[in-house]
C-alpha positions as CSV (number, residue, x, y, z in Angstrom):
1,M,0.0,0.0,0.0
2,P,1.5,3.2,-1.1
3,E,2.3,5.9,1.5
4,S,0.1,9.0,1.5
5,T,1.6,12.4,1.2
6,T,-0.1,15.3,3.1
7,T,0.7,18.9,2.0
8,T,-0.1,21.6,4.5
9,A,-0.5,25.1,3.2
10,A,1.4,27.7,5.3
11,T,-0.8,30.3,6.9
12,I,0.2,33.9,6.2
13,V,-0.8,36.7,8.6
14,F,-0.8,40.1,7.0
15,P,0.1,42.9,9.4
16,Q,-1.8,46.1,9.8
17,L,0.4,48.9,8.4
18,P,0.3,52.5,9.6
19,A,-1.0,55.1,7.2
20,F,1.7,57.1,5.4
21,V,1.4,60.9,5.9
22,R,3.6,62.9,3.6
23,D,5.4,65.7,5.4
24,P,7.9,67.7,3.2
25,A,9.2,69.5,6.3
26,Q,10.7,66.3,7.5
27,A,13.8,65.4,5.5
28,D,13.5,61.6,6.3
29,N,9.8,61.4,6.1
30,G,9.8,58.4,3.7
31,S,12.7,56.4,5.2
32,V,11.2,56.7,8.8
33,W,7.9,55.3,7.6
34,I,9.6,52.4,5.7
35,H,11.4,51.5,8.9
36,Q,8.1,51.2,10.7
37,V,6.7,49.1,8.0
38,E,9.7,46.7,8.1
39,I,9.2,46.2,11.8
40,K,5.6,45.2,11.1
41,F,6.9,42.8,8.4
42,S,9.3,41.2,10.8
43,L,6.4,40.1,13.0
44,S,4.8,38.1,10.1
45,S,6.4,35.1,8.6
46,N,6.3,33.8,5.1
47,L,5.8,37.3,3.5
48,T,7.2,37.4,0.0
49,D,8.3,40.5,-1.9
50,I,5.1,40.8,-3.8
51,H,3.2,40.6,-0.6
52,K,5.3,43.5,0.9
53,C,4.9,45.7,-2.2
54,A,1.2,45.0,-2.3
55,L,0.6,45.8,1.4
56,V,2.5,49.1,1.2
57,S,0.6,50.1,-2.0
58,S,-2.7,49.3,-0.3
59,V,-2.3,51.8,2.5
60,L,-1.3,54.8,0.4
61,D,-3.7,57.6,-0.5
62,S,-4.5,58.3,-4.1
63,D,-2.0,61.1,-4.6
64,T,0.9,59.2,-3.1
65,F,-0.1,56.1,-5.0
66,R,0.0,58.0,-8.3
67,R,3.4,59.4,-7.5
68,L,4.9,56.0,-6.7
69,S,3.3,54.4,-9.8
70,R,5.0,57.0,-12.0
71,A,8.4,56.4,-10.2
72,L,8.2,52.6,-10.8
73,L,7.5,52.9,-14.6
74,P,7.8,51.0,-16.9
75,D,7.0,48.4,-14.3
76,E,3.5,48.1,-13.0
77,I,2.9,48.7,-9.4
78,T,0.2,46.0,-9.1
79,T,2.7,43.3,-10.1
80,F,5.9,44.7,-8.7
81,A,7.8,41.9,-6.9
82,D,11.2,43.5,-6.0
83,W,10.9,44.8,-2.4
84,A,14.5,46.2,-2.3
85,K,13.9,48.3,-5.5
86,F,10.4,49.3,-4.3
87,K,11.8,50.5,-1.0
88,D,14.6,52.5,-2.7
89,K,12.2,54.2,-5.1
90,F,9.9,55.1,-2.2
91,I,12.6,56.6,-0.1
92,N,14.1,58.6,-2.9
93,L,10.7,59.9,-3.8
94,F,9.6,61.1,-0.4
95,D,12.8,61.9,1.4
96,T,14.5,65.3,1.0
97,K,17.9,64.8,-0.5
98,R,20.7,66.2,1.7
99,S,24.4,66.3,1.2
100,L,26.9,65.1,3.8
101,F,28.2,68.6,4.2
102,A,24.6,69.9,4.9
103,D,24.2,67.3,7.6
104,R,27.5,68.3,9.2
105,Y,26.7,72.0,9.0
106,N,23.3,71.5,10.6
107,T,24.9,69.6,13.5
108,F,26.6,72.8,14.6
109,Q,23.3,74.7,14.2
110,I,21.4,72.6,16.7
111,E,19.6,74.6,19.4
112,W,17.8,73.8,22.7
113,R,15.2,76.2,23.9
114,G,14.8,74.9,27.4
115,P,12.7,72.3,29.2
116,A,9.5,74.3,28.5
117,N,9.7,73.3,24.9
118,E,11.7,70.0,25.0
119,T,12.9,67.7,27.7
120,V,16.6,67.1,28.3
121,Q,16.2,63.5,27.2
122,E,14.6,64.6,23.9
123,Y,17.4,67.1,23.3
124,V,20.1,64.6,24.0
125,A,18.4,62.2,21.5
126,R,18.5,64.9,18.8
127,V,22.1,65.5,19.5
128,R,23.0,61.8,19.1
129,Q,20.9,61.6,15.8
130,S,22.6,64.7,14.4
131,V,26.1,63.5,15.3
132,A,25.4,60.1,13.8
133,S,24.9,61.8,10.4
134,F,28.2,63.5,10.8
135,K,30.2,60.4,9.7
136,F,33.5,61.0,11.5
137,S,35.2,58.2,9.7
138,D,35.1,60.3,6.5
139,F,35.7,63.7,8.2
140,T,39.2,65.0,7.6
141,E,41.1,68.2,8.5
142,N,40.1,69.8,5.1
143,E,36.4,69.3,5.8
144,L,36.8,71.0,9.2
145,H,38.6,74.0,7.6
146,T,35.9,74.6,5.0
147,L,33.2,74.1,7.6
148,V,34.7,76.6,10.0
149,M,35.2,79.1,7.1
150,L,31.5,78.9,6.2
151,M,30.3,79.2,9.7
152,G,32.4,82.4,10.2
153,M,30.4,84.2,7.4
154,K,27.6,85.5,9.7
155,A,27.3,89.2,8.5
156,A,24.2,90.0,6.5
157,A,26.4,91.7,3.8
158,L,28.1,88.3,3.2
159,E,24.9,86.4,2.5
160,P,25.5,86.1,-1.3
161,V,29.1,84.9,-0.8
162,R,28.0,82.5,2.0
163,S,25.3,81.0,-0.3
164,L,27.9,80.5,-3.0
165,V,30.3,78.7,-0.7
166,L,27.5,76.6,0.8
167,N,26.3,75.4,-2.7
168,A,29.8,74.6,-3.7
169,L,30.4,72.5,-0.6
170,I,27.0,70.7,-0.9
171,K,28.0,69.7,-4.4
172,T,31.5,68.7,-3.4
173,P,31.9,68.1,0.3
174,K,35.6,67.4,0.0
175,E,36.4,70.7,-1.8
176,S,39.8,72.0,-0.7
177,L,40.2,75.1,1.4
178,D,42.3,76.7,-1.3
179,N,39.6,76.3,-3.9
180,I,37.0,77.8,-1.5
181,Q,39.3,80.8,-0.9
182,T,39.7,81.4,-4.7
183,L,35.9,81.1,-5.1
184,V,35.3,83.8,-2.4
185,E,38.0,86.1,-3.8
186,N,36.5,85.9,-7.3
187,A,33.0,86.6,-5.9
188,L,34.2,89.7,-4.1
189,M,36.2,90.9,-7.1
190,T,33.1,90.6,-9.3
191,E,31.1,92.5,-6.7
192,R,33.6,95.4,-6.7
193,D,33.8,95.5,-10.5
194,Q,30.0,95.8,-10.7
195,K,30.1,98.9,-8.4
196,L,32.7,100.7,-10.5
197,P,30.4,102.1,-13.2
198,E,28.0,103.4,-10.5
199,A,30.9,105.3,-8.8
200,N,32.1,106.9,-12.0
201,Q,28.7,108.3,-13.0
202,V,28.5,112.1,-12.9
203,S,25.3,113.7,-11.7
204,Y,24.4,116.8,-13.6
205,V,21.4,117.6,-11.4
206,K,21.7,121.1,-10.1
207,K,21.6,121.2,-6.4
208,A,18.6,123.1,-5.1
209,Q,19.6,126.2,-3.2
210,Q,18.5,126.5,0.3
211,P,16.4,129.6,1.0
212,R,18.4,132.3,2.8
213,Q,17.3,132.6,6.4
214,N,17.7,135.7,8.5
215,K,20.2,135.3,11.3
216,P,18.3,135.1,14.6
217,A,18.4,138.3,16.7
218,A,20.0,136.4,19.6
219,T,23.2,135.9,17.5
220,R,23.6,139.6,16.6
221,N,24.2,142.8,18.6
222,L,21.1,144.3,20.1
223,P,20.0,147.8,18.8
224,K,20.6,150.9,20.8
225,S,17.0,152.1,20.5
226,A,13.7,150.3,21.0
227,C,11.8,148.7,18.2
228,P,9.4,151.1,16.5
229,R,6.9,148.4,15.9
230,C,6.3,147.1,19.4
231,N,8.8,149.0,21.6
232,G,10.8,145.8,22.2
233,N,14.5,145.3,22.6
234,H,15.3,143.8,19.2
235,W,15.8,144.9,15.6
236,K,12.9,146.1,13.5
237,A,13.4,143.3,10.9
238,D,13.2,140.6,13.7
239,C,10.0,142.0,15.3
240,P,7.3,139.4,15.7
241,F,4.6,142.1,15.3
242,K,5.7,143.2,11.8
243,D,2.5,141.7,10.3
244,A,0.2,142.9,13.2
245,T,-2.6,145.3,12.6
246,C,-2.9,148.5,14.6
247,Y,-6.2,149.0,16.4
248,T,-5.8,152.8,16.3
249,C,-5.0,153.6,12.7
250,G,-5.9,150.2,11.1
251,R,-2.5,149.9,9.4
252,K,-0.2,146.9,9.5
253,G,3.3,146.8,10.9
254,H,3.0,148.0,14.5
255,L,1.0,147.8,17.7
256,A,-1.5,150.4,18.9
257,K,0.7,151.3,21.9
258,V,3.4,152.7,19.6
259,C,1.0,154.2,16.9
260,R,2.2,157.6,15.8
261,S,-1.3,158.7,14.6
262,D,-2.5,158.6,18.2
263,D,0.4,161.0,19.3
264,K,-0.5,163.3,16.4
265,K,-4.2,163.5,17.6
266,K,-3.0,164.3,21.1
267,K,-0.6,166.9,19.8
268,E,-3.4,168.6,17.8
269,S,-5.8,168.6,20.7
270,Q,-3.3,170.6,22.9
271,P,-3.3,174.5,22.4
272,T,-0.3,175.9,20.6
273,K,1.9,178.7,21.8
274,H,0.0,181.3,19.8
275,Q,-3.3,180.0,21.2
276,R,-2.0,180.3,24.7
277,N,-1.0,184.0,24.0
278,G,-4.4,184.8,22.4
279,K,-2.8,185.8,19.0
280,K,-4.3,183.1,16.7
281,V,-5.7,184.7,13.6
282,N,-9.2,183.1,13.5
283,S,-9.7,182.3,17.1
284,L,-10.2,184.5,20.1
285,Q,-9.7,183.7,23.7
286,I,-12.0,185.5,26.1
287,L,-11.0,185.7,29.7
288,S,-13.9,188.0,30.9
289,L,-17.3,189.3,29.8
290,E,-15.9,192.8,29.2
291,S,-13.3,191.4,26.9
292,L,-16.0,189.6,25.0
293,I,-18.0,192.7,24.4
294,A,-15.0,194.7,23.4
295,S,-13.9,192.0,21.0
296,V,-17.4,191.9,19.4
297,H,-17.5,195.6,18.8
298,G,-13.9,195.6,17.6
299,R,-14.6,192.9,15.1
300,R,-17.7,194.6,13.7
301,S,-15.8,197.8,13.1
302,S,-13.3,196.0,10.9
303,K,-13.7,196.2,7.1
304,S,-13.4,192.4,6.5
305,W,-15.8,189.7,7.8
306,F,-14.6,186.3,8.9
307,S,-15.7,183.6,11.2
308,T,-14.5,183.9,14.8
309,T,-14.1,181.1,17.2
310,F,-14.6,182.0,20.9
311,T,-13.1,180.0,23.6
312,F,-14.5,180.4,27.1
313,R,-12.7,179.6,30.2
314,C,-14.7,179.9,33.4
315,E,-12.7,181.0,36.4
316,C,-15.6,181.2,38.8
317,S,-17.3,178.5,40.8
318,C,-20.5,177.4,39.2
319,S,-23.2,175.5,41.0
């Protein structure tokens, strides 16, 4: 009787993979997620490459799925069976490419803002991660020289030169210090040459003349006489009342207290020397009634008639 052969199919347990969230701000966004996925795969046995590729493709959103499908062309994502190639395509697509020099430069830019924002343990972990990307086995004295030279360019005016050196070192991390020095010297020479035509240009624009201002009175000698406009102790040209209007005569240029028209009126209202002596031609000063009568009779006997002004001055006490 022939022996019977029993074939037992192996049971495959497919793990539950975490969702992939694309974050361009994280440089290692794709590689970190792939590491999580591989931990899940290690918990399940008998997974083939086609199983792994299919499981990862099934948890991607539509936009990420389309991006990965284009990256795998001309191969079809639905039948892709090379996990190592699939993984490399995924990491290269969603990780931000960084040079070795950029990682070393960022190591010296690390900052801790205190326990209110990050614990000491988290900060130490970041330090270890940053130093791990430094790769000391490939770090020579030349790399240290170029790194220190770049970090010394902190002035805002050197930003164009610093960007030029940074791009050169990112492209070639082992660039020699002498070549970097030549690069900086050529950049500075070009900058100076570009400024020469601007310095040699002649401006034919006529400079606007400043209006001539009168010298303040405080810096000149004071006048010997008072100001005729306001009776102040300053020059007539510096008088603050040169545009004032007089309330007495209505004219501009002086105050009422120094108005000459007021003095003229007062002078005209006072009797002159002839009026005080009673010898004015067309006026007569009468000191008594007898003098009045005699003056009237004397005027009537004259051959010419003219108007006579009589001025009375009472020397008696009237009730």
